[in-house]
N, C-alpha and C positions, 0 to 999 in steps of 0.2 A: 191445366187441362186444355185451355184454349190455345196456348202456345204449342203444345204437342200436336193438337189437331191441325194447326196451321203448318207446322213442319211436315207432318205426314201428307197433308193435302198438297202442299207446295211440291214436295218430292214426287208425289204421284202425278201432279200436273206436268212436271218436267219429263217424267218417264212417258207420259201420254204424248207430249210434243215430240219426243225423240222417236217414238214408234210411228207417228204420222210421217215424220221426215223420212224414216227408213222405208215406209210404204211408198212414198213418192219416188225415192231413189230406186226402189225395186222395180216399179212399174215403168219409170222413165230413166233407164240407165244412161249415164253420160259416156262411159267408156266401157262397154260391155265386157266385163272381166270373164264371164263364162265362155263367150265365143273365143276370146283370146286363149283361154286355158285349153279348150277343145282343139283349137288350131295347133297349139303346141303339142298336144297329145298325138295329133295326126302326124306331125313331123317326127316325133319320137317313134311312133309305130312304123313309119317308113324306114327309119334307121335300124330299128329292131329287125325288120324284114331283110334288109341288106346284110346285117351281121349274121342272122341265122342262116341265110342262103350261103354265105361264105363258110360257116361252120359245117353245115350239112354237106356242102360240096367237098370240103376238106375231108370230112369223115368218110365219104364214099370212096374218095381216091386213096386215102391212107389207112383205112380200116380202124381209125381212132379219131377222137376229137382232138383238135389242136391244143397245144399247151397254151398257157396264159401268155407266154412270150411270143409264140407264133401268132396268136390272136392280136397281140399288141402291134406286131410288125404289120399285119394286114390293116388294122385300124388306123395306123399312122399314114396309110396311103389314101384314106378317105378325106373328102373335103372338110375343111375346118368349118365349124359352126357350133352354135349353142347346143343343138340336139344331134350332133354328129356321133357316129360310132367311136370316134376318138376318145370320147368321154365315158364310154361304157367300161364296166368291170366285167370280166369274164370269169365266172366261177364254175369249176368242174367237179369239185368235191361236195357230195351231198352234206357233209358235215359243215360246209360253209353256207348252205342254203338256210335262210331264215325260216324258223318254224312256222310262222304265219303263212309263208308261201307254200310249204309242203302240206299244210292243213287245207289251204285253198285249192291247190291243184293236184293233190294226191302224192303218193310215194313216187320219187323219181325212178326211172328205169335205168338199166346200165347205159353208160355213155351219155347220160343226161348232162345238160349244162344250164346255167342260168345267166342271163344278161341283166346287169344291174345298172341303173342310171339314176343319179342324184338330180332331182328336179328343182332343187333350190329350197324346198320345204319338206319333201318326202322322197322316198325311193320309188321308182317304177321298176318292174321286173318283167322279163320274158322268160317263161319256163318252157324249155324245149320239149319235155315229155308230154306236156299238155298242148303244146303249140298255141299258147295263149299268154296274154300279158295282163298286168294289173291296170292298164290304161283305161280311163273312163272316157268314152267317145260320145256318149249320149248327153246332150245339154240338159235334158230333163232331170237327170240324176243329181244335178247340182242345186236343185230347188227343193225345198221341203215338201211342197205340194205339187211339184212337177212343172211349174211354169212361173215366170216372174209376175204375171198378172194375178194368179191365185195366191202367191206369197204376199203380194202387195195388198190385196183385198183383206187377207187374214191379218196382216200387220195393221192395216187401217182400222179394222173392226176391233182388234185388241187395243189399239190406241184410244179409240172412242170409248170403249168399255172402261179403261183405266181413267179416262177423263171424267166419266160419270161417277166413278168411285171417288175420285179426287174431289169432285164437287160435293158429293155426299159427306165426305169427311170434313170438309172445310166448315168451320163454325159459322152459324148464322149471324147476321149483323145484330148488334145489341141496340135495340131502339131507345132504351133509356140513355145510353151513351150519346146517341145522336141528339136527343132532346137537350141534354146537359150542355153539349157543345154549342147548340143553336142558341140556348139562353145566354151562354157566356158571350157569344159573339154579339148578340142583340144588346147586352148590357154594356158593351163598350162604347 
């Protein structure tokens, strides 16, 4: 039983230490990932705007949306870059639109299109019929409680709570064992 309590207490102590470290990392970010992610989202938003301006202009002058080939020809004229329209997929058939996008933005209207961009971990979309994208531009939305300070305080409080539980689980010292060890040392 004592061994089990020591294992559980030790594990909880490690978890508490990790939570405190996460709290410190949250409050004092070394390479603010959220700001970098939002900056990238703004670049993607700019490229979505350029691409949708092209498609909307093409639609007005030709009375139809461009084909995927026509869009690709235009996209090839855009500057190269990580978040360039060169990397967009141009989808014109509602059957190609992901269900979660039509659920989020509603039913596409005639001549709707969807710009799709692989962000490296997930897709971002621009839905023409809603004139909206899936990009998250508010840094607060990346934090559980809306800010790194609030998240850090919550993690610190949780870490301290886990440390108290770990201390409570850890078995108390055995005084008779200490007396026996002291007598053994004294007898030598």
